[in-house]
N, C-alpha and C positions, 0 to 999 in steps of 0.2 A: 504494500500499500504506500501510496504517496500523499503527504499532507502539504497543503498549500494555505498559506496566510495571505489574503489580499486585503490591503488597506487603502484608504482614501487620504491623499496628502502626505507630505513629509513631517517627520518629527522635528520641531524647531529646536527643541532643548538638546544640546549635545551630550549630556550626561545621561540623559534618558535614553537617547539614542544608542549610546555606547552599551548601557546595560542591557537593553532589549538585544543588541547583537551578540553580547555574551551568551545569553540563553539559547539563542538561535544557533549559534556555532555548537553548543552542547548538544542540542537536539540531533545534529547530523549523526551524532555517535548511535542514535537509536532508530533513525527513520529517514527515508528519503523525504527530503523537507525542502519546500521553496518558499521565499518571502517576496511578494510583490507590491510595490507601492505605485498606485495610481495617481499620477500628479494632479494637484489641486485644479479644480475647475477655473479657466480663465474668466476674468471679469465677474467673478463670482459675488462681489459686493453689489452688483447692478442686478442681480437675480433675487427672485422671492425664495424662500426656504423650499418651497415646493418644487421650482425650476432647478434650484440646485440639487436636491435629492434625485429628481428625475435624471439629470445629466450624469450624476455620480452612479446612479443605479444603471444606467446604460453601459458605462464603462465597466462596471464590476461584472455585468452578465455576458459582456463581450469576451471576458476572459474565462468563461465557463464552457465545459463540455457537456453533452446531454447525460453522460453517465456519471458525472460527478455528484457526490453526496455532499449537499451544500448546507452549511450551518451557519446562521447569522447570529453574531454576538449582539443580543439585544436585552436590555433590562427587563423587558416583560416575558423574556424566555424562561426556560425551566432552569431551576438552580440544582446543582450537584455539589456534593463533597468533593474533595480531591480524589478519594478512593473510588467514588461513584464515577468521576469523569473518567479515570483509568479504565473502569470497567466498560464505559461507553466505547471508549477506543479499542479495547480489545474486541468487543462485539463487532465493531465495523471491520475490523481486520479479518476476524473470522467469517464475516458475511461475504468476504472477497471484495470488498470496496476497493477500487483501482485508486481513486483519488478522493480524498476527504479535503474539503475546502472550507475553510473558516473565513468569514468576511467582517471586516470592521468598517463601518461606515464612516461618514463625515460627521461634522458637529450636529447635524439635524437627523441623524439617522437614516433609514433606507426608505427607498421608493416603495409603493406598493408592488411594482413589478418584481423587485428584489425579493419580498416576502412571498409573493407567489411562487417564486422559482425554489425558495429555500425547502429544504426537507426537515430541518429542525431549527428551533430557536433556543439559543443556549444563553443563560444569565450568569454573569460572574457575581453579581450581588444585587441586592435591592437598592444598594447605593447607586448613584450616578457618577460616572468617571469621565474625565475628558477622553475624547477619542484616542488621544496620544497615550494617556496613561493605561488605556485598556491593553494596548500593545504589550507593555512591560508585564502587567498583571496576567494576562493570557499566555504569553511566551514562558513565564515563570511556571504557570500551572500546567502547560503542555509538558515541560521538562520534568516537573514533579510527577505527572501522571506516568511517564515512560520509566521513571526510577521505581514507582511503586509496581508497575508491570514487571520489571525485572527484579523486583526484590531488593533492591539497593537502599542503603541506609539514610538517604536523603531526607524521606518523609517519616514523620513520627505521629502516632495516634496515641 
């Protein structure tokens, strides 16, 4: 299985970006992993929130294959413990999923079209995080999940 993380916009904070990269590099030890950043929409300040979500959504969907299992990271999605998330990943691997794609939207979330394409909605917390912070939290949780799957001592319960 391959895991893809597709995000909208670059991370402005250098320290945050470096920490995300640290976890993404660690992930490559466990799984075929790719990280794709969709550039910010041009002239986005002149667009309504809905127009921005639609344009971002079109770009996100254009990077998907019909066979992808698509998970949107959304505050209204299903919450999991770290162990439950590891189990979710194991089930996807055992189901023969070729590419598991996680999407992190822009500051206003996803368009209806992205929600319609999604196979699953996953929430990291009931709290709201900036879309840039979500990258770090998700990267760490993905890494943690693979250490749980492998029985490594990173995670403690």
